[in-house]
C-alpha positions, 0 to 999 in steps of 0.5 A: 391492820396495814402491817398484816398485809405482808406478814411472813408465815412460819415457814418463811421465818424458819427458812430465813433462820436456817438459810440466812436469806429469803425471797419475797415477791410483790412487796412493791407493784410492777409499776413501782419497779418500772418507775424506779428503774426509769428514775434511777437510770437518769443518773447513770454515767456512760459505764453504768457504774454503781451509785451509792446512797441515791437517797441523799441529795448531795451524794446523788448530785455528785455522782450524776456526771451529766453537764450541770445544765442538764441536771435539774434539782427536781430530778435529784429530789424526786429520786431521793424521795423514792429511794428513801421511801423504799428504805423506810417502806412500812411493809419492808420494815415490818419484815426486817423487824420480824426477821431480826426480832429487834428494832433496826435502823437504815445505814446506806443504800446502793444501786447496781445497774449490771447493764447489759453490754456495758463496761461493768456487765462482766463484773462478778462479785467474789464470795463475801459477807456483807458484814465485813464492810461495817465490821459487824461481828455480832450478826446484826447487819442485814440487807434488802435487795430489790430486783427490778427485773428478773435475775438468773445465772446468764444475766448475772444473778447471785450465788449463795451458801445457805447456812453460812450465816451461822459461822460468824464473821470470817476473815476476808481479803479487802477489795475495792467494792465501789466503782472499781476498775473495769474488768476487776471483781469486787467483794471482800473475798472470804474462804469457803469453809470445807463443809460448805464447798458443795452447798453453793446454790444459784438463785433465780429471782423473779422480777420485782422480788426482794432478797432479804440477806443476813449480813454473815451469809456468804454470797457472790454474783456472776457476770452478765453475759446476756442482753438483759440488764439486771438492775437492783437496789440494795438498802442496808440496815443494822440493829438499833444501837449496834456499832458500825464502821462509817466507811469512806464511800458508804458513809453509813449513818443511822437513818430512822425508819419511822 
């Protein structure tokens, strides 16, 4: 059976339930990771700002700041197709269903370059819960984050508060979190509960690994102070039928994964 090729074991499932995150290696090949990185970099602007919903033709086209004479429809479509295929990948979807124990739909996607020595390399996300963006109070929102290259503290990896997903959706301070001004830090910042202050851990993530993250799990990221870029592609999902905020930039909409 095709799905059995990437089934999670009980230890992995229990780890996610307890900690609110899980790292899974080699869902995609190294060749696919390298190819995707090549495709998406064609659309980066001079600052290597984030790209929202590269799986959608019109949005990717609008964010591609190259002279229109240099932008081919074929390039936009090729990137669209690749991004959509990642979001709907059967192995990914099967893991999402296993972790969620429910049917899920896609909502949006985003590519963050964290390009070394770029205008946004110093960007560091404040501690936040992803669920604050779609307004999910029920813990039904989750993301996959495909690290195309390895990540550590030096090149801007993320830190996380294991078990924080059990606290529900916390109050947060809204901050611009898409193409914010250079030298400002995004993230709807939430206060770290006292019982978690000494629980913070820094994740070291191998190249071509996927971080599955519960929407309530508090996390943030470090600036990239290295000469190594830290590109990742994030796809956002929610339990089918659950309510959510569309969002001005995210333009969330239900995407069937079958």
